[in-house]
N, C-alpha and C positions, 0 to 999 in steps of 0.2 A: 852271708850265710845262704846255702842252697836248700831248696825245698823240693821234695819228691812229689810229682803229680802223678794220678792214675786215671786212666781213661778206660771205660768199659763200653763197647759198642755191641749191639745186637746185629749179628750177621745172619743172612738167609742162606749163605753158601760160602764156599772157600774163598778167601781173599785172593785176588790176583797179584802177580809180581808188581804191576804198577802201583797198586794200592800199598803194597808193602814198602816200596821205594819211596813213595810220598811220606808215609809215616816216619820212616827212618831219617829221611832229610829234614823233617820237622823236629827231630831229636828224640822221637819215641823209640823204645826198645821193647821187642816182644819178650814178655816174661812168663806168660802162662797161656794155656788153652783151656777153655772151660766147656764141658760137654754136658748135654742134657738129653734125656729121653723119658718117655712116659712108661711107667710100670704099674701092674696091678698091685694094690695093697689090701690088706685085710681091714675089715671095719674095725673102728677103735675099740668096740666092745670085746674084740678077741685078744687085745694086747694085755699083758699083766699090768697091774695098777702102776701108774707112774711112768711106763714106757712111753716115749715120744712126747712127754709133757714138757713144756718149757718153763720149769719151776725156777724161780729166782733162788740163788745160792744165798743161804743166810749169811748176814754180815758177820765176820769173825771166822769164816770158813772159806775153803777153796777146794776145788777138785783135786784129788790126790794124783799122784804120778801114774797110777794104775788106771785112772778113769773110772774107777768103780765106786769109789766112797769119797766123802769129805774129810778133810783134815783141817786143823787149826791154821789160820793165816795169822802169823806173828804180829805183822803190823796192825791189822784189824783188831786183834785181841788187845794191842796196846792202846788203841782208841777207846775200846770198850772199858778197859781197866781205868783209864783217865777219866772217862765219863762217869764211872761209878764213884770215883773219888769226888768229882765235882757235884754229883747229886747228893752225896753225903754231906758236902759242904753248903748245900742248898743254894748253888749258883743259878743265874738265869740262863736260859738258852742262849741268849746273846753272849753272855760271858763265857759259857762253854765253848761256843763256836770261836770266839776270839782266842781262847787258850789252845784249842786244837791247832788253829792257824799259826799261833806263835811257836808252837812245837814242830811245825813243818808237816803236819798230817794234811791229807787231802782226802775227798770223798773218793769212792770207787770210780767215779767219772773223771777224776783228776782235778776237780774243782775245789776252791776253798770252801771250808765249812761255813754254813750259815745256820741261823737259829732254826730255820725250818728243817733243814737237813738233820740237825741234831734231834729235833722234835720227832721227825719220822723214824729216827733210830731208836727211840724210847721203848717200843714194843720189844725189840730184839734185846735191848739192855735188861729189861725186866725178865726176859726168858732166860738169859745166861747169868744174871745176878747171883743166883744161889751158888753157882759154881765159882764165880769170881770172888765172891765175898766170904767163902769158906776156905780159901787156900791159905797156906802158911805165909806166902808173901804178902797177902792182905793183912794178916795179923800183925806183921811188923810195920806195915804202911800205916795202919790205923792210928799207931802211936805218934806218927810224924804230922798227922792232920791236926793242926791246932784250933781250927775254927769250930769244931764241933765237940761237945761235951759227951763223952762215951758213957754208956751204962747209967744214964741219969734218969 
């Protein structure tokens, strides 16, 4: 199995032909040129609210194709739905993580779920739970959950 390596080097000027030949003979292929310059920017207070901030995208959403708004991420919404079911069943965080891993789900970072990762997702689950738990799909799913007594 082959693996791709990348190398970034800071240069103070244009690389000469000898440098380029040396890299090519070592198996490297030039794939990009990165340019940098300094520009004047307005102070942060002049930007509209949220512009330029590096806010984390809420779990269950992704940046839409137009890069202007967020839309649901179907896979992450499956994780949230599954977690909602497991919370209703009163499962431990360890058991929730095991279940997500058994179903082939991974965290945004591509890692297997851990109890801590599930715990850290709890505030987001609380935020979206009213929408998840009020859908028609959830109504039919409630009937399938046998470990919990409903309306008691």
